[in-house]
PDB file with one MODEL, atoms N, CA, C and O in Angstrom:
MODEL        1
ATOM      1  N   MET A   1      70.265 107.984  98.344  1.00  0.00           N
ATOM      2  CA  MET A   1      69.850 109.310  98.743  1.00  0.00           C
ATOM      3  C   MET A   1      68.440 109.568  98.221  1.00  0.00           C
ATOM      4  O   MET A   1      68.173 109.414  97.029  1.00  0.00           O
ATOM      5  N   GLU A   2      67.559 109.954  99.105  1.00  0.00           N
ATOM      6  CA  GLU A   2      66.172 110.197  98.723  1.00  0.00           C
ATOM      7  C   GLU A   2      66.022 111.562  98.064  1.00  0.00           C
ATOM      8  O   GLU A   2      66.546 112.565  98.549  1.00  0.00           O
ATOM      9  N   SER A   3      65.302 111.579  96.955  1.00  0.00           N
ATOM     10  CA  SER A   3      65.021 112.825  96.248  1.00  0.00           C
ATOM     11  C   SER A   3      63.521 113.029  96.168  1.00  0.00           C
ATOM     12  O   SER A   3      62.753 112.071  96.087  1.00  0.00           O
ATOM     13  N   ILE A   4      63.116 114.287  96.191  1.00  0.00           N
ATOM     14  CA  ILE A   4      61.704 114.648  96.083  1.00  0.00           C
ATOM     15  C   ILE A   4      61.545 115.547  94.864  1.00  0.00           C
ATOM     16  O   ILE A   4      62.272 116.527  94.697  1.00  0.00           O
ATOM     17  N   PHE A   5      60.593 115.201  94.026  1.00  0.00           N
ATOM     18  CA  PHE A   5      60.266 115.978  92.834  1.00  0.00           C
ATOM     19  C   PHE A   5      58.850 116.508  92.990  1.00  0.00           C
ATOM     20  O   PHE A   5      57.915 115.726  93.158  1.00  0.00           O
ATOM     21  N   ILE A   6      58.677 117.814  92.939  1.00  0.00           N
ATOM     22  CA  ILE A   6      57.359 118.436  92.993  1.00  0.00           C
ATOM     23  C   ILE A   6      56.868 118.582  91.551  1.00  0.00           C
ATOM     24  O   ILE A   6      57.553 119.150  90.700  1.00  0.00           O
ATOM     25  N   VAL A   7      55.675 118.060  91.299  1.00  0.00           N
ATOM     26  CA  VAL A   7      55.160 117.983  89.935  1.00  0.00           C
ATOM     27  C   VAL A   7      53.913 118.850  89.795  1.00  0.00           C
ATOM     28  O   VAL A   7      52.985 118.766  90.599  1.00  0.00           O
ATOM     29  N   GLU A   8      53.911 119.674  88.765  1.00  0.00           N
ATOM     30  CA  GLU A   8      52.796 120.571  88.481  1.00  0.00           C
ATOM     31  C   GLU A   8      51.826 119.890  87.511  1.00  0.00           C
ATOM     32  O   GLU A   8      52.243 119.255  86.543  1.00  0.00           O
ATOM     33  N   GLY A   9      50.540 120.031  87.783  1.00  0.00           N
ATOM     34  CA  GLY A   9      49.512 119.570  86.859  1.00  0.00           C
ATOM     35  C   GLY A   9      48.824 118.274  87.242  1.00  0.00           C
ATOM     36  O   GLY A   9      47.798 117.934  86.653  1.00  0.00           O
ATOM     37  N   MET A  10      49.350 117.546  88.203  1.00  0.00           N
ATOM     38  CA  MET A  10      48.717 116.293  88.621  1.00  0.00           C
ATOM     39  C   MET A  10      47.547 116.614  89.543  1.00  0.00           C
ATOM     40  O   MET A  10      47.674 117.415  90.469  1.00  0.00           O
ATOM     41  N   SER A  11      46.395 115.972  89.275  1.00  0.00           N
ATOM     42  CA  SER A  11      45.225 116.303  90.092  1.00  0.00           C
ATOM     43  C   SER A  11      44.386 115.099  90.511  1.00  0.00           C
ATOM     44  O   SER A  11      43.395 115.256  91.224  1.00  0.00           O
ATOM     45  N   CYS A  12      44.777 113.884  90.069  1.00  0.00           N
ATOM     46  CA  CYS A  12      43.918 112.735  90.387  1.00  0.00           C
ATOM     47  C   CYS A  12      44.721 111.438  90.318  1.00  0.00           C
ATOM     48  O   CYS A  12      45.908 111.436  89.991  1.00  0.00           O
ATOM     49  N   GLY A  13      44.051 110.352  90.631  1.00  0.00           N
ATOM     50  CA  GLY A  13      44.678 109.040  90.587  1.00  0.00           C
ATOM     51  C   GLY A  13      45.135 108.647  89.195  1.00  0.00           C
ATOM     52  O   GLY A  13      46.143 107.956  89.042  1.00  0.00           O
ATOM     53  N   HIS A  14      44.407 109.078  88.184  1.00  0.00           N
ATOM     54  CA  HIS A  14      44.801 108.786  86.803  1.00  0.00           C
ATOM     55  C   HIS A  14      46.153 109.434  86.506  1.00  0.00           C
ATOM     56  O   HIS A  14      46.999 108.830  85.846  1.00  0.00           O
ATOM     57  N   CYS A  15      46.357 110.641  86.982  1.00  0.00           N
ATOM     58  CA  CYS A  15      47.638 111.335  86.802  1.00  0.00           C
ATOM     59  C   CYS A  15      48.766 110.527  87.440  1.00  0.00           C
ATOM     60  O   CYS A  15      49.834 110.366  86.849  1.00  0.00           O
ATOM     61  N   VAL A  16      48.526 110.030  88.630  1.00  0.00           N
ATOM     62  CA  VAL A  16      49.513 109.225  89.345  1.00  0.00           C
ATOM     63  C   VAL A  16      49.867 107.988  88.523  1.00  0.00           C
ATOM     64  O   VAL A  16      51.044 107.655  88.384  1.00  0.00           O
ATOM     65  N   MET A  17      48.864 107.308  87.982  1.00  0.00           N
ATOM     66  CA  MET A  17      49.099 106.103  87.193  1.00  0.00           C
ATOM     67  C   MET A  17      49.881 106.403  85.918  1.00  0.00           C
ATOM     68  O   MET A  17      50.734 105.609  85.520  1.00  0.00           O
ATOM     69  N   GLU A  18      49.607 107.526  85.277  1.00  0.00           N
ATOM     70  CA  GLU A  18      50.335 107.898  84.057  1.00  0.00           C
ATOM     71  C   GLU A  18      51.808 108.155  84.349  1.00  0.00           C
ATOM     72  O   GLU A  18      52.680 107.751  83.580  1.00  0.00           O
ATOM     73  N   VAL A  19      52.081 108.827  85.459  1.00  0.00           N
ATOM     74  CA  VAL A  19      53.474 109.095  85.830  1.00  0.00           C
ATOM     75  C   VAL A  19      54.182 107.785  86.173  1.00  0.00           C
ATOM     76  O   VAL A  19      55.321 107.574  85.757  1.00  0.00           O
ATOM     77  N   LYS A  20      53.521 106.903  86.928  1.00  0.00           N
ATOM     78  CA  LYS A  20      54.118 105.606  87.261  1.00  0.00           C
ATOM     79  C   LYS A  20      54.434 104.812  85.998  1.00  0.00           C
ATOM     80  O   LYS A  20      55.489 104.186  85.898  1.00  0.00           O
ATOM     81  N   LYS A  21      53.522 104.840  85.046  1.00  0.00           N
ATOM     82  CA  LYS A  21      53.723 104.114  83.793  1.00  0.00           C
ATOM     83  C   LYS A  21      54.964 104.621  83.061  1.00  0.00           C
ATOM     84  O   LYS A  21      55.749 103.826  82.544  1.00  0.00           O
ATOM     85  N   GLU A  22      55.140 105.934  83.017  1.00  0.00           N
ATOM     86  CA  GLU A  22      56.313 106.506  82.341  1.00  0.00           C
ATOM     87  C   GLU A  22      57.598 106.223  83.117  1.00  0.00           C
ATOM     88  O   GLU A  22      58.640 105.963  82.514  1.00  0.00           O
ATOM     89  N   LEU A  23      57.535 106.271  84.435  1.00  0.00           N
ATOM     90  CA  LEU A  23      58.718 105.946  85.243  1.00  0.00           C
ATOM     91  C   LEU A  23      59.144 104.499  84.991  1.00  0.00           C
ATOM     92  O   LEU A  23      60.335 104.202  84.901  1.00  0.00           O
ATOM     93  N   ASN A  24      58.164 103.607  84.879  1.00  0.00           N
ATOM     94  CA  ASN A  24      58.476 102.198  84.621  1.00  0.00           C
ATOM     95  C   ASN A  24      59.216 102.015  83.305  1.00  0.00           C
ATOM     96  O   ASN A  24      60.041 101.109  83.186  1.00  0.00           O
ATOM     97  N   LYS A  25      58.939 102.855  82.314  1.00  0.00           N
ATOM     98  CA  LYS A  25      59.634 102.769  81.028  1.00  0.00           C
ATOM     99  C   LYS A  25      61.123 103.064  81.179  1.00  0.00           C
ATOM    100  O   LYS A  25      61.931 102.633  80.356  1.00  0.00           O
ATOM    101  N   PHE A  26      61.485 103.800  82.229  1.00  0.00           N
ATOM    102  CA  PHE A  26      62.885 104.105  82.521  1.00  0.00           C
ATOM    103  C   PHE A  26      63.432 103.160  83.610  1.00  0.00           C
ATOM    104  O   PHE A  26      64.486 103.413  84.194  1.00  0.00           O
ATOM    105  N   ASN A  27      62.696 102.072  83.865  1.00  0.00           N
ATOM    106  CA  ASN A  27      63.068 101.084  84.894  1.00  0.00           C
ATOM    107  C   ASN A  27      63.148 101.686  86.288  1.00  0.00           C
ATOM    108  O   ASN A  27      63.942 101.252  87.123  1.00  0.00           O
ATOM    109  N   ILE A  28      62.315 102.690  86.527  1.00  0.00           N
ATOM    110  CA  ILE A  28      62.214 103.303  87.858  1.00  0.00           C
ATOM    111  C   ILE A  28      60.935 102.742  88.468  1.00  0.00           C
ATOM    112  O   ILE A  28      59.835 103.223  88.194  1.00  0.00           O
ATOM    113  N   THR A  29      61.099 101.713  89.302  1.00  0.00           N
ATOM    114  CA  THR A  29      59.932 100.983  89.799  1.00  0.00           C
ATOM    115  C   THR A  29      59.698 101.162  91.291  1.00  0.00           C
ATOM    116  O   THR A  29      58.675 100.726  91.817  1.00  0.00           O
ATOM    117  N   ASP A  30      60.625 101.792  91.964  1.00  0.00           N
ATOM    118  CA  ASP A  30      60.543 101.911  93.422  1.00  0.00           C
ATOM    119  C   ASP A  30      60.249 103.344  93.860  1.00  0.00           C
ATOM    120  O   ASP A  30      60.680 103.771  94.931  1.00  0.00           O
ATOM    121  N   ALA A  31      59.516 104.081  93.034  1.00  0.00           N
ATOM    122  CA  ALA A  31      59.190 105.473  93.361  1.00  0.00           C
ATOM    123  C   ALA A  31      57.830 105.539  94.042  1.00  0.00           C
ATOM    124  O   ALA A  31      56.906 104.805  93.690  1.00  0.00           O
ATOM    125  N   GLU A  32      57.724 106.425  95.014  1.00  0.00           N
ATOM    126  CA  GLU A  32      56.435 106.703  95.653  1.00  0.00           C
ATOM    127  C   GLU A  32      55.843 107.912  94.934  1.00  0.00           C
ATOM    128  O   GLU A  32      56.356 109.027  95.035  1.00  0.00           O
ATOM    129  N   VAL A  33      54.747 107.669  94.202  1.00  0.00           N
ATOM    130  CA  VAL A  33      54.123 108.727  93.418  1.00  0.00           C
ATOM    131  C   VAL A  33      52.803 109.107  94.074  1.00  0.00           C
ATOM    132  O   VAL A  33      51.933 108.265  94.295  1.00  0.00           O
ATOM    133  N   GLU A  34      52.676 110.386  94.377  1.00  0.00           N
ATOM    134  CA  GLU A  34      51.449 110.951  94.937  1.00  0.00           C
ATOM    135  C   GLU A  34      51.025 112.097  94.034  1.00  0.00           C
ATOM    136  O   GLU A  34      51.784 112.510  93.157  1.00  0.00           O
ATOM    137  N   ILE A  35      49.837 112.607  94.237  1.00  0.00           N
ATOM    138  CA  ILE A  35      49.388 113.761  93.467  1.00  0.00           C
ATOM    139  C   ILE A  35      50.336 114.920  93.757  1.00  0.00           C
ATOM    140  O   ILE A  35      50.412 115.407  94.885  1.00  0.00           O
ATOM    141  N   GLY A  36      51.057 115.353  92.727  1.00  0.00           N
ATOM    142  CA  GLY A  36      51.953 116.495  92.839  1.00  0.00           C
ATOM    143  C   GLY A  36      53.327 116.224  93.405  1.00  0.00           C
ATOM    144  O   GLY A  36      54.090 117.162  93.634  1.00  0.00           O
ATOM    145  N   LYS A  37      53.674 114.935  93.645  1.00  0.00           N
ATOM    146  CA  LYS A  37      54.952 114.664  94.305  1.00  0.00           C
ATOM    147  C   LYS A  37      55.456 113.258  93.982  1.00  0.00           C
ATOM    148  O   LYS A  37      54.688 112.296  93.955  1.00  0.00           O
ATOM    149  N   ILE A  38      56.754 113.162  93.741  1.00  0.00           N
ATOM    150  CA  ILE A  38      57.413 111.873  93.558  1.00  0.00           C
ATOM    151  C   ILE A  38      58.576 111.813  94.544  1.00  0.00           C
ATOM    152  O   ILE A  38      59.376 112.744  94.632  1.00  0.00           O
ATOM    153  N   THR A  39      58.660 110.717  95.277  1.00  0.00           N
ATOM    154  CA  THR A  39      59.762 110.496  96.205  1.00  0.00           C
ATOM    155  C   THR A  39      60.449 109.194  95.813  1.00  0.00           C
ATOM    156  O   THR A  39      59.795 108.161  95.664  1.00  0.00           O
ATOM    157  N   LEU A  40      61.763 109.245  95.647  1.00  0.00           N
ATOM    158  CA  LEU A  40      62.495 108.025  95.341  1.00  0.00           C
ATOM    159  C   LEU A  40      63.957 108.153  95.706  1.00  0.00           C
ATOM    160  O   LEU A  40      64.492 109.250  95.860  1.00  0.00           O
ATOM    161  N   ASP A  41      64.586 106.999  95.840  1.00  0.00           N
ATOM    162  CA  ASP A  41      66.016 106.929  96.085  1.00  0.00           C
ATOM    163  C   ASP A  41      66.692 106.797  94.724  1.00  0.00           C
ATOM    164  O   ASP A  41      66.616 105.748  94.084  1.00  0.00           O
ATOM    165  N   ILE A  42      67.347 107.857  94.292  1.00  0.00           N
ATOM    166  CA  ILE A  42      67.981 107.900  92.972  1.00  0.00           C
ATOM    167  C   ILE A  42      69.000 106.767  92.820  1.00  0.00           C
ATOM    168  O   ILE A  42      68.995 106.067  91.807  1.00  0.00           O
ATOM    169  N   GLU A  43      69.863 106.584  93.803  1.00  0.00           N
ATOM    170  CA  GLU A  43      70.912 105.562  93.714  1.00  0.00           C
ATOM    171  C   GLU A  43      70.337 104.156  93.713  1.00  0.00           C
ATOM    172  O   GLU A  43      70.765 103.310  92.927  1.00  0.00           O
ATOM    173  N   LYS A  44      69.379 103.902  94.580  1.00  0.00           N
ATOM    174  CA  LYS A  44      68.763 102.574  94.665  1.00  0.00           C
ATOM    175  C   LYS A  44      68.083 102.207  93.349  1.00  0.00           C
ATOM    176  O   LYS A  44      68.069 101.039  92.961  1.00  0.00           O
ATOM    177  N   ASN A  45      67.520 103.198  92.662  1.00  0.00           N
ATOM    178  CA  ASN A  45      66.856 102.952  91.390  1.00  0.00           C
ATOM    179  C   ASN A  45      67.827 103.022  90.211  1.00  0.00           C
ATOM    180  O   ASN A  45      67.428 102.877  89.056  1.00  0.00           O
ATOM    181  N   ASN A  46      69.112 103.247  90.518  1.00  0.00           N
ATOM    182  CA  ASN A  46      70.142 103.314  89.477  1.00  0.00           C
ATOM    183  C   ASN A  46      69.722 104.244  88.336  1.00  0.00           C
ATOM    184  O   ASN A  46      69.736 103.865  87.165  1.00  0.00           O
ATOM    185  N   THR A  47      69.351 105.465  88.708  1.00  0.00           N
ATOM    186  CA  THR A  47      68.865 106.438  87.727  1.00  0.00           C
ATOM    187  C   THR A  47      69.421 107.811  88.048  1.00  0.00           C
ATOM    188  O   THR A  47      70.322 107.948  88.876  1.00  0.00           O
ATOM    189  N   ASN A  48      68.880 108.826  87.390  1.00  0.00           N
ATOM    190  CA  ASN A  48      69.282 110.201  87.677  1.00  0.00           C
ATOM    191  C   ASN A  48      68.072 111.124  87.534  1.00  0.00           C
ATOM    192  O   ASN A  48      67.020 110.719  87.042  1.00  0.00           O
ATOM    193  N   SER A  49      68.242 112.362  87.972  1.00  0.00           N
ATOM    194  CA  SER A  49      67.137 113.332  87.958  1.00  0.00           C
ATOM    195  C   SER A  49      66.616 113.584  86.550  1.00  0.00           C
ATOM    196  O   SER A  49      65.414 113.766  86.356  1.00  0.00           O
ATOM    197  N   GLU A  50      67.510 113.594  85.569  1.00  0.00           N
ATOM    198  CA  GLU A  50      67.103 113.873  84.193  1.00  0.00           C
ATOM    199  C   GLU A  50      66.110 112.838  83.686  1.00  0.00           C
ATOM    200  O   GLU A  50      65.160 113.184  82.983  1.00  0.00           O
ATOM    201  N   LYS A  51      66.320 111.565  84.038  1.00  0.00           N
ATOM    202  CA  LYS A  51      65.401 110.512  83.603  1.00  0.00           C
ATOM    203  C   LYS A  51      64.035 110.673  84.264  1.00  0.00           C
ATOM    204  O   LYS A  51      63.002 110.474  83.626  1.00  0.00           O
ATOM    205  N   VAL A  52      64.036 111.032  85.537  1.00  0.00           N
ATOM    206  CA  VAL A  52      62.767 111.239  86.242  1.00  0.00           C
ATOM    207  C   VAL A  52      62.007 112.405  85.608  1.00  0.00           C
ATOM    208  O   VAL A  52      60.806 112.308  85.359  1.00  0.00           O
ATOM    209  N   ILE A  53      62.708 113.493  85.352  1.00  0.00           N
ATOM    210  CA  ILE A  53      62.080 114.670  84.747  1.00  0.00           C
ATOM    211  C   ILE A  53      61.539 114.334  83.360  1.00  0.00           C
ATOM    212  O   ILE A  53      60.439 114.761  83.008  1.00  0.00           O
ATOM    213  N   LYS A  54      62.292 113.579  82.573  1.00  0.00           N
ATOM    214  CA  LYS A  54      61.845 113.184  81.233  1.00  0.00           C
ATOM    215  C   LYS A  54      60.596 112.315  81.318  1.00  0.00           C
ATOM    216  O   LYS A  54      59.674 112.488  80.521  1.00  0.00           O
ATOM    217  N   ALA A  55      60.547 111.391  82.265  1.00  0.00           N
ATOM    218  CA  ALA A  55      59.374 110.536  82.440  1.00  0.00           C
ATOM    219  C   ALA A  55      58.149 111.367  82.794  1.00  0.00           C
ATOM    220  O   ALA A  55      57.059 111.130  82.273  1.00  0.00           O
ATOM    221  N   VAL A  56      58.329 112.338  83.679  1.00  0.00           N
ATOM    222  CA  VAL A  56      57.215 113.220  84.073  1.00  0.00           C
ATOM    223  C   VAL A  56      56.724 114.013  82.864  1.00  0.00           C
ATOM    224  O   VAL A  56      55.519 114.145  82.650  1.00  0.00           O
ATOM    225  N   GLU A  57      57.655 114.536  82.080  1.00  0.00           N
ATOM    226  CA  GLU A  57      57.279 115.291  80.881  1.00  0.00           C
ATOM    227  C   GLU A  57      56.569 114.398  79.872  1.00  0.00           C
ATOM    228  O   GLU A  57      55.609 114.830  79.233  1.00  0.00           O
ATOM    229  N   ASN A  58      57.026 113.163  79.721  1.00  0.00           N
ATOM    230  CA  ASN A  58      56.375 112.227  78.805  1.00  0.00           C
ATOM    231  C   ASN A  58      54.934 111.940  79.225  1.00  0.00           C
ATOM    232  O   ASN A  58      54.078 111.657  78.388  1.00  0.00           O
ATOM    233  N   ALA A  59      54.680 112.017  80.524  1.00  0.00           N
ATOM    234  CA  ALA A  59      53.325 111.802  81.038  1.00  0.00           C
ATOM    235  C   ALA A  59      52.452 113.045  80.892  1.00  0.00           C
ATOM    236  O   ALA A  59      51.244 112.991  81.119  1.00  0.00           O
ATOM    237  N   GLY A  60      53.071 114.171  80.512  1.00  0.00           N
ATOM    238  CA  GLY A  60      52.312 115.397  80.290  1.00  0.00           C
ATOM    239  C   GLY A  60      52.333 116.387  81.422  1.00  0.00           C
ATOM    240  O   GLY A  60      51.506 117.298  81.463  1.00  0.00           O
ATOM    241  N   TYR A  61      53.274 116.227  82.356  1.00  0.00           N
ATOM    242  CA  TYR A  61      53.360 117.115  83.506  1.00  0.00           C
ATOM    243  C   TYR A  61      54.731 117.765  83.562  1.00  0.00           C
ATOM    244  O   TYR A  61      55.583 117.511  82.710  1.00  0.00           O
ATOM    245  N   LYS A  62      54.940 118.603  84.564  1.00  0.00           N
ATOM    246  CA  LYS A  62      56.196 119.351  84.652  1.00  0.00           C
ATOM    247  C   LYS A  62      56.727 119.323  86.081  1.00  0.00           C
ATOM    248  O   LYS A  62      55.995 119.582  87.036  1.00  0.00           O
ATOM    249  N   VAL A  63      58.008 119.006  86.210  1.00  0.00           N
ATOM    250  CA  VAL A  63      58.678 119.081  87.509  1.00  0.00           C
ATOM    251  C   VAL A  63      59.005 120.538  87.773  1.00  0.00           C
ATOM    252  O   VAL A  63      59.709 121.168  86.984  1.00  0.00           O
ATOM    253  N   ILE A  64      58.499 121.085  88.880  1.00  0.00           N
ATOM    254  CA  ILE A  64      58.737 122.493  89.179  1.00  0.00           C
ATOM    255  C   ILE A  64      59.779 122.675  90.279  1.00  0.00           C
ATOM    256  O   ILE A  64      60.274 123.782  90.491  1.00  0.00           O
ATOM    257  N   ASN A  65      60.112 121.592  90.976  1.00  0.00           N
ATOM    258  CA  ASN A  65      61.121 121.673  92.027  1.00  0.00           C
ATOM    259  C   ASN A  65      61.683 120.278  92.271  1.00  0.00           C
ATOM    260  O   ASN A  65      60.943 119.295  92.295  1.00  0.00           O
ATOM    261  N   ASN A  66      62.993 120.205  92.452  1.00  0.00           N
ATOM    262  CA  ASN A  66      63.656 118.941  92.721  1.00  0.00           C
ATOM    263  C   ASN A  66      64.552 119.155  93.927  1.00  0.00           C
ATOM    264  O   ASN A  66      65.490 119.951  93.880  1.00  0.00           O
ATOM    265  N   GLU A  67      64.263 118.450  94.999  1.00  0.00           N
ATOM    266  CA  GLU A  67      65.031 118.601  96.244  1.00  0.00           C
ATOM    267  C   GLU A  67      65.959 117.422  96.433  1.00  0.00           C
ATOM    268  O   GLU A  67      66.689 117.363  97.422  1.00  0.00           O
TER     269      GLU A  67
ENDMDL
END
C-alpha cells in the first residue's frame, strides 16, 4: 500500500539527501523523496509510519500530513 508523507521544512536537494540518509538507517531504501514529500510502499519496505516519521525528525524536519 502506497503512503504519502508531507514534510515541512524541506527546501532543496540537500534536504532530500538528508532525509534519504535517515530513511536508509531504518532500512527504508525504496522511498521516493522529493522536496516536501515522501512516497513509499510501507509493506514492501517492511516498515511502518512511525519509523518514517522518526527518520524525518532525525533529519531535522517534520511530517505534517500522512495519507
